[in-house]
C-alpha positions in Angstrom: -0.1 -0.1 0.1 1.3 3.3 -0.7 0.3 7.1 0.4 1.9 10.1 -1.0 1.8 13.7 -0.3 3.5 15.9 -2.4 3.7 19.9 -1.7 4.0 21.1 -5.1 2.6 20.6 -8.5 5.8 19.6 -10.3 5.9 16.4 -11.8 9.2 14.5 -11.9 9.3 12.5 -15.2 12.2 10.0 -16.4 14.9 11.8 -18.1 14.8 10.9 -21.9 11.3 12.3 -22.3 11.0 13.8 -25.6 11.4 17.5 -25.4 8.2 19.6 -25.9 7.8 23.1 -25.4 6.0 26.3 -26.2 8.0 27.3 -29.5 6.4 30.7 -29.8 8.2 33.4 -27.7 5.2 35.8 -27.8 2.9 33.2 -26.7 5.1 32.1 -23.8 5.5 35.8 -22.9 2.0 36.4 -23.0 1.0 33.4 -20.7 3.9 34.4 -18.3 2.2 37.7 -18.0 -1.3 36.2 -17.3 0.1 33.6 -14.8 1.9 36.8 -12.7 -1.6 38.5 -13.0 -3.6 35.5 -11.9 -1.4 34.9 -8.9 -1.5 38.5 -8.1 -5.1 39.0 -7.8 -5.7 35.6 -6.5 -3.1 35.3 -3.6 -1.5 39.1 -3.7 1.8 38.0 -5.0 4.4 40.8 -4.7 7.8 40.5 -6.6 9.3 40.4 -10.2 8.7 37.4 -12.7 11.1 36.8 -15.8 11.0 34.5 -18.3 14.0 34.2 -20.9 15.0 32.2 -23.8 18.0 31.4 -25.8 19.9 34.7 -24.2 16.9 37.3 -24.4 14.5 38.3 -21.7 10.9 38.1 -23.4 9.0 38.6 -20.4 9.7 41.0 -17.3 7.0 41.8 -15.0 6.3 43.4 -11.7 3.5 43.2 -9.4 2.7 44.6 -6.0 4.5 46.5 -3.5 8.3 47.1 -2.8 7.5 49.1 0.3 3.9 48.7 2.1 4.1 51.6 4.2 5.0 54.1 1.5 2.8 52.4 -1.2 5.7 52.4 -3.2 5.1 49.6 -6.2 7.6 46.9 -7.2 9.4 47.7 -10.5 12.1 46.2 -13.0 14.7 47.9 -10.9 13.4 46.8 -7.5 16.4 45.1 -5.8 15.5 41.9 -3.9 17.7 40.2 -1.6 18.1 37.0 -3.5 19.2 34.9 0.0 20.9 31.6 -1.0 21.2 32.2 -4.6 24.6 34.1 -3.7 26.0 30.9 -3.5 26.3 30.2 -7.3 28.2 33.4 -7.4 30.4 32.1 -4.5 31.0 28.8 -6.5 31.6 30.7 -9.7 34.3 32.7 -8.0 36.0 29.6 -6.6 36.1 28.2 -10.1 37.5 31.4 -11.6 40.2 31.3 -9.0 41.0 27.6 -9.9 41.3 28.5 -13.8 44.0 31.3 -12.7 45.7 28.2 -10.9 45.3 29.8 -7.5 43.6 26.8 -5.9 42.1 23.5 -6.8 38.5 22.5 -5.4 40.1 19.3 -4.3 42.4 21.3 -2.2 41.9 21.2 1.8 40.3 24.4 3.3 43.4 24.6 5.7 45.6 25.2 2.4 43.9 28.6 1.8 42.8 29.4 5.0 45.1 29.1 8.1 42.8 29.9 10.8 41.0 26.7 9.9 40.0 24.8 13.4 42.1 21.6 13.9 38.8 19.4 13.5 38.2 20.9 10.0 41.6 20.8 8.6 40.9 17.8 6.3 37.8 19.1 4.9 38.1 20.2 0.9 36.8 22.8 -0.9 34.8 20.5 -2.7 33.2 19.4 0.2 31.9 22.7 1.1 30.9 23.4 -2.4 28.5 20.3 -2.0 27.5 20.4 1.2 29.3 17.3 2.4 31.8 18.7 4.9 30.2 17.7 8.0 31.3 21.4 9.6 29.0 22.8 12.1 26.6 25.3 10.8 27.6 28.5 12.5 25.1 30.9 10.8 22.5 30.7 13.9 18.9 31.9 13.7 16.1 32.4 16.1 12.3 32.7 15.5 11.2 33.1 12.1 14.3 35.2 10.4 15.8 36.6 13.3 19.5 35.7 14.2 22.3 35.6 16.9 22.8 39.2 17.8 26.5 38.0 19.1 27.2 37.5 15.6 28.8 40.7 13.6 31.3 39.2 11.1 31.8 36.2 9.1 35.0 35.7 11.4 33.1 36.1 14.5 31.0 33.0 13.0 33.7 30.9 12.5 35.3 31.5 16.0 31.8 30.8 17.6 32.1 27.1 16.3 35.7 26.9 16.1 36.2 24.3 18.9 33.3 22.2 17.9 34.1 18.7 16.1 32.4 17.8 12.7 28.9 16.8 12.8 29.8 13.8 10.5 33.0 12.4 8.7 33.6 14.8 5.7 32.2 13.1 2.5 29.9 10.7 4.5 26.5 12.3 3.5 24.9 15.7 2.4 23.6 18.1 4.9 22.8 21.7 3.5 25.3 23.9 5.2 25.5 27.8 4.9 28.6 28.0 6.9 30.6 26.0 4.1 29.6 29.0 1.9 31.0 31.4 4.6 34.1 29.7 4.6 34.6 29.7 1.0 33.8 33.4 0.8 36.8 33.9 3.3 39.0 31.6 1.1 38.1 33.9 -2.0 39.3 36.9 -0.1 42.6 35.0 1.1 43.6 33.8 -2.1 42.4 36.9 -4.2 43.6 39.6 -1.9 40.2 41.4 -2.4 37.3 41.6 -0.5 34.6 39.2 -1.2 32.5 42.4 -2.5 35.4 43.8 -4.7 35.9 40.3 -6.2 32.1 40.1 -7.1 32.3 43.9 -8.5 35.6 43.2 -10.6 34.9 39.8 -12.2 31.0 39.7 -12.4 28.7 42.7 -11.8 31.2 45.1 -13.5 31.5 43.0 -16.6 27.7 42.0 -17.0 26.3 45.4 -16.3 24.9 44.3 -13.4 24.3 48.0 -12.1 21.9 46.8 -9.5 23.5 44.4 -7.8 25.8 44.3 -4.9 26.8 42.6 -1.4 24.4 44.0 1.0 25.8 45.2 4.4 23.7 45.8 7.7 24.3 49.6 7.6 24.3 50.4 3.8 21.4 52.4 1.9 20.4 50.3 -0.9 18.5 52.7 -3.5 15.2 51.0 -4.8 15.2 48.1 -2.5 12.4 46.0 -1.9 11.3 45.9 2.1 10.5 42.3 3.6 7.2 41.4 4.7 5.1 38.6 6.5 2.3 37.6 4.7 -1.2 38.0 6.3 -3.9 39.8 7.4 -2.3 42.5 8.4 0.8 42.1 6.7 3.8 42.6 9.0 7.4 43.9 8.5 10.0 41.1 8.6 13.3 41.6 10.5 16.0 43.4 8.4 18.3 41.1 6.7 21.4 40.6 8.7 23.5 40.9 5.1 26.8 40.9 7.4 26.4 37.5 8.5 24.7 36.0 5.4 28.0 37.4 3.3 28.9 34.7 0.9 26.0 32.4 1.8 23.3 34.6 0.9 24.0 38.2 1.2 23.6 39.8 -2.5 21.0 41.7 -3.7 19.9 42.1 -7.2 17.0 42.7 -9.7 15.4 40.1 -11.9 16.7 41.9 -14.9 20.3 41.8 -13.3 19.9 38.1 -12.4 18.8 37.4 -16.2 21.8 39.1 -17.3 24.0 36.8 -15.0 22.1 33.4 -15.8 22.1 33.9 -19.4 26.2 34.7 -19.1 26.5 32.0 -16.8 24.8 29.0 -18.8 25.9 30.7 -22.1 29.9 30.3 -21.6 30.7 33.7 -20.9 31.5 33.5 -17.0 33.3 30.3 -16.9 35.4 28.0 -19.3 33.5 25.1 -20.5 35.2 22.5 -18.2 34.6 24.4 -15.2 30.8 24.9 -16.1 30.7 21.4 -16.3 32.0 20.8 -13.0 29.9 23.5 -11.5 26.8 22.0 -12.7 27.5 18.1 -12.4 25.7 16.9 -9.5 26.5 14.5 -6.8 24.2 11.4 -6.1 22.0 14.1 -4.0 21.6 16.5 -7.0 24.0 19.2 -5.5 26.4 20.8 -8.1 28.7 23.8 -6.7 26.0 26.8 -5.5 23.2 24.9 -8.0 20.9 22.1 -7.8 20.4 19.6 -10.8 17.1 17.6 -11.2 14.6 16.5 -13.9 11.5 18.3 -14.1 9.0 17.6 -16.6 11.3 15.2 -18.5 13.7 17.9 -19.0 17.3 18.8 -17.1 16.8 21.5 -14.7 19.7 23.6 -13.1 18.6 26.1 -10.3 18.5 27.2 -6.9 16.3 28.9 -4.5 16.8 31.2 -1.6 15.0 32.8 1.6 14.9 34.7 4.5 12.0 36.1 6.5 10.5 38.2 4.0 12.1 37.1 1.0 12.0 34.1 -1.5 14.3 33.8 -4.7 13.8 31.0 -7.5 15.3 30.3 -10.5 15.5 27.8 -13.0 17.1 26.9 -16.3 16.6 24.1 -18.8 19.2 23.5 -21.2 17.6 21.5 -23.6 15.7 24.6 -24.8 17.8 27.3 -23.3 14.6 28.6 -21.3 15.0 30.0 -18.1 12.7 31.4 -15.2 13.1 33.9 -12.1 10.5 34.9 -9.5 11.6 37.2 -6.7 9.0 38.0 -3.8 9.5 40.0 -0.9 6.6 38.5 1.1 7.5 35.2 2.8 7.1 33.7 6.1 9.5 30.8 6.1 8.7 28.6 2.9 5.1 29.9 3.1 4.5 32.9 0.2 1.4 34.1 -1.5 1.7 33.0 -5.2 5.6 32.5 -5.5 5.7 28.7 -5.7 2.3 28.5 -8.0 3.9 31.0 -10.5 7.1 29.2 -10.6 5.2 25.4 -10.9 3.0 27.1 -13.6 5.4 28.8 -15.7 8.0 25.3 -15.6 5.0 23.4 -16.9 4.4 25.7 -19.9 8.2 26.3 -21.0 8.7 22.4 -20.5 5.5 21.2 -22.3 3.4 22.5 -25.2 0.1 20.5 -24.0 0.3 21.9 -20.4 -2.8 22.9 -18.7 -2.3 25.1 -15.6 -4.9 26.7 -13.1 -3.9 30.2 -13.9 -4.9 30.0 -17.5 -7.8 27.8 -17.1 -9.0 25.0 -19.5 -9.1 21.4 -19.3 -8.5 18.0 -21.2 -11.6 15.8 -22.3 -11.8 12.5 -20.3 -14.0 9.8 -20.9 -16.8 9.6 -18.4 -16.1 6.1 -17.5 -12.6 6.8 -16.2 -14.1 9.7 -14.2 -16.6 7.3 -12.7 -13.5 4.8 -11.7 -12.2 7.7 -9.3 -15.8 8.3 -7.4 -16.0 7.4 -3.7 -15.4 8.1 0.0 -11.8 8.6 0.8 -11.1 8.6 4.8 -8.0 9.7 6.7 -5.8 7.0 7.4 -4.8 8.7 10.8 -6.7 7.0 13.6 -7.1 10.2 15.4 -8.6 12.1 12.7 -12.2 12.1 11.6 -11.4 13.8 8.1 -13.0 12.6 5.1 -13.2 13.5 1.5 -15.7 12.8 -1.0 -15.0 12.4 -4.8 -18.2 12.6 -6.9 -19.1 13.8 -10.5 -21.1 16.9 -10.8 -22.0 18.7 -14.1 -19.8 16.1 -15.8 -16.5 17.0 -13.7 -15.3 15.5 -10.7 -16.0 17.4 -7.3 -13.6 17.2 -4.4 -15.4 17.8 -1.1 -13.6 17.8 2.0 -16.2 16.9 5.1 -17.4 20.0 6.5 -15.8 22.4 3.7 -16.8 24.1 0.6 -16.0 22.1 -2.7 -13.7 22.1 -5.5 -14.2 21.2 -8.9 -11.5 19.0 -10.5 -10.1 20.1 -13.7 -8.6 17.6 -16.0 -5.1 18.0 -17.0 -4.6 14.5 -18.1 -6.6 11.4 -17.8 -5.3 10.7 -14.1 -4.3 14.5 -13.2 -6.7 17.3 -12.3 -6.1 20.8 -11.0 -8.5 22.3 -8.2 -10.5 25.2 -9.9 -11.4 26.8 -6.5 -8.0 26.1 -4.6 -4.3 26.2 -5.4 -3.8 22.2 -5.6 -4.1 19.4 -7.9 -5.4 15.6 -7.3 -3.9 12.9 -8.9 -5.5 9.2 -9.2 -3.5 6.0 -9.6 -5.0 2.6 -9.9 -2.9 -0.7 -9.6 -3.4 -4.0 -11.2 -5.8 -5.3 -8.4 -8.1 -2.1 -8.8 -6.8 -0.4 -5.9 -6.8 3.6 -6.1 -4.4 5.7 -4.8 -5.2 9.4 -4.5 -2.4 12.1 -4.1 -3.2 15.6 -2.9 -0.8 18.1 -4.3 -0.4 21.8 -3.0 1.7 24.3 -4.1 1.7 27.5 -2.0 0.6 26.4 1.4 3.2 25.2 3.6 2.7 24.9 7.2 3.0 21.5 8.1 1.0 18.2 7.4 -0.3 15.3 9.1 1.4 11.8 8.5 -0.7 8.7 8.8 -0.2 6.2 11.4 -1.3 3.3 9.5 -3.3 2.9 6.3 -6.8 1.3 5.8 -9.1 0.4 3.0 -12.8 1.0 2.4 -14.9 -1.1 -0.2 -17.5 0.7 -2.2 -19.0 -1.8 -4.7 -16.3 -3.3 -6.9 -14.1 -0.2 -6.1 -11.3 -0.4 -3.5 -9.9 2.9 -2.2 -7.1 3.4 -0.4 -8.3 5.8 2.1 -5.5 8.6 2.7 -4.8 11.1 5.0 -5.7 14.6 3.7 -2.4 15.9 4.0 -2.9 18.4 6.3 -1.8 21.1 4.2 -4.9 20.9 2.2 -7.0 21.0 5.7 -4.5 23.6 7.4 -5.4 25.6 4.3 -9.2 25.2 4.9 -9.0 25.9 8.4 -6.6 29.1 7.7 -3.5 27.8 9.3 -1.2 28.6 6.6 0.4 31.5 8.4 2.0 29.5 11.3 5.3 29.1 9.3 6.1 25.9 11.1 10.0 24.7 10.8 8.8 21.0 11.4 6.5 18.7 9.8 3.7 17.9 12.3 3.1 14.4 13.0 -0.2 12.6 14.9 -0.2 12.8 18.5 2.2 15.7 18.8 5.0 13.9 17.3 7.4 16.0 15.4 9.8 15.1 12.1 12.4 17.8 12.1 13.2 19.0 8.4 16.9 19.1 8.1 19.6 18.6 5.7 18.8 18.5 1.7 19.8 14.5 1.1 18.2 12.9 -1.5 17.5 9.9 -0.1 17.3 8.9 3.7 15.1 6.7 6.0 12.9 8.0 8.7 11.5 5.4 11.7 8.1 7.2 11.9 5.3 5.2 14.0 4.4 1.8 14.5 3.7 0.2 11.1 4.9 3.2 9.0 8.5 3.7 7.7 9.1 6.8 5.4 11.4 5.3 3.3 12.6 8.0 0.8 12.2 11.8 0.6 12.9 13.2 -3.0 14.1 16.4 -2.9 12.7 17.5 -6.4 12.8 21.5 -6.6 15.1 22.9 -3.6 14.3 25.6 -1.5 17.7 26.1 0.2 17.4 28.8 2.9 19.9 31.2 4.0 20.4 30.4 7.9 17.3 28.3 7.9 18.3 25.1 6.9 17.0 23.5 3.7 13.2 23.2 3.1 11.7 21.9 -0.5 8.9 23.5 -2.4 8.5 19.9 -3.8 8.8 17.6 -0.9 7.5 14.1 -1.8 7.2 11.3 1.0 6.8 7.6 0.4 5.2 5.6 2.9 5.6 1.7 3.3 3.3 0.4 5.7 2.6 -3.1 7.7 -0.7 -4.5 8.3 
């Protein structure tokens, strides 16, 4: 028996799927504009959305407010904190120094940073780049975006954990780590003889005419900057970003237009030599390159990274098969919860990769044989023994209708014979039927990320000849209905108060959860690697193998 909850509408198909994409630039640009407008109106998205192809920006649209207090609109020149997208600049800097013969990624950290603590002396630069170093993460936080007030400089961060041993033997596993990229920034300064900010300006920002980009400072006045906000009613101001601490792990600010210049140049061979770019984008078993994550989305290779701090989220994805890229920046976020941001990204990824894609923002549907729809009709009960939640699937006016008990309904609009988007809510549903007639219902949600209940055991209900695996409603959906999406939890809530902490960015790990259930794999499809907050995912998938 299987249960799956997916917190994004992304579908990870097998590599080798024939490339299918919207060839018309005008069509893709128009659809990108309509998607942005839909989620600005539907969810209150605030930020900048860019689509580029083959070296040219084809759509650059802004929505919402850069400053809520003064009602200043976001524009193409609004400067956003890009948080962990900074890491790709740090990684490219290391590779540029390697091209100059000043270091090698296989070098030990201690060769280039004499103040390296004794316990870390054998850690290599490559291990820092790919989050396998095992060094303790000294970029400490408190609450939803606060930070340790005792930390003022990167050097102080190092000293604060210098006496601690490695968390795990270097190279033995992957665990997302901001401290590794702080150390790389210090290496860049030692080797180049320049500050990290000076190195970025000389080698990247100035040559690429990125006039709206820079390394932020806690005391610097940044013109045209977006202020960060915690979404809700009312919207609240987020804590100021501790740029001096985020440093080479998450301290850059930029505009969507400047990021497009950078990404077009990086992926177009104008930043690094071919062999350096290949090294940067070659993924380890956990999907990490250097400052980038590599995955397969909609059958295409996707190279990208995401970033987050309280009040800000940045996302970028690049599909080399079609030379198409997406950039989404927002200044409204509470943890990974953000109005419209992930929805825009997932809608645009589908449109960029699949010429037949049907997405909620644009409407439309595929015709499905009524006999197929009839197979999905039934009652779905939560497998959580503590929960009374039920869900009805019925046919109304030739469409499937999803109704959680005690709540309003949503019409399911067909994207394919087995996959549907929810017309009234920002989510999707997928039905899978095995050879014995057992139907599994997967609930997908995109923008709601407050935590969800995991089932303690599965149960079956029989309805005529149809057997349905009864699933837990994914509490992400139930939390949405109950208005609990603003909690910004840092953990996944389990039943009876048990909690599973979210940590690391391992592509495969085993977690013992409760009697009769083992979380066998969690696949990190689309990483949201957070400056100072650890690692979360906008596309987290759990598979359960249950006994009994």
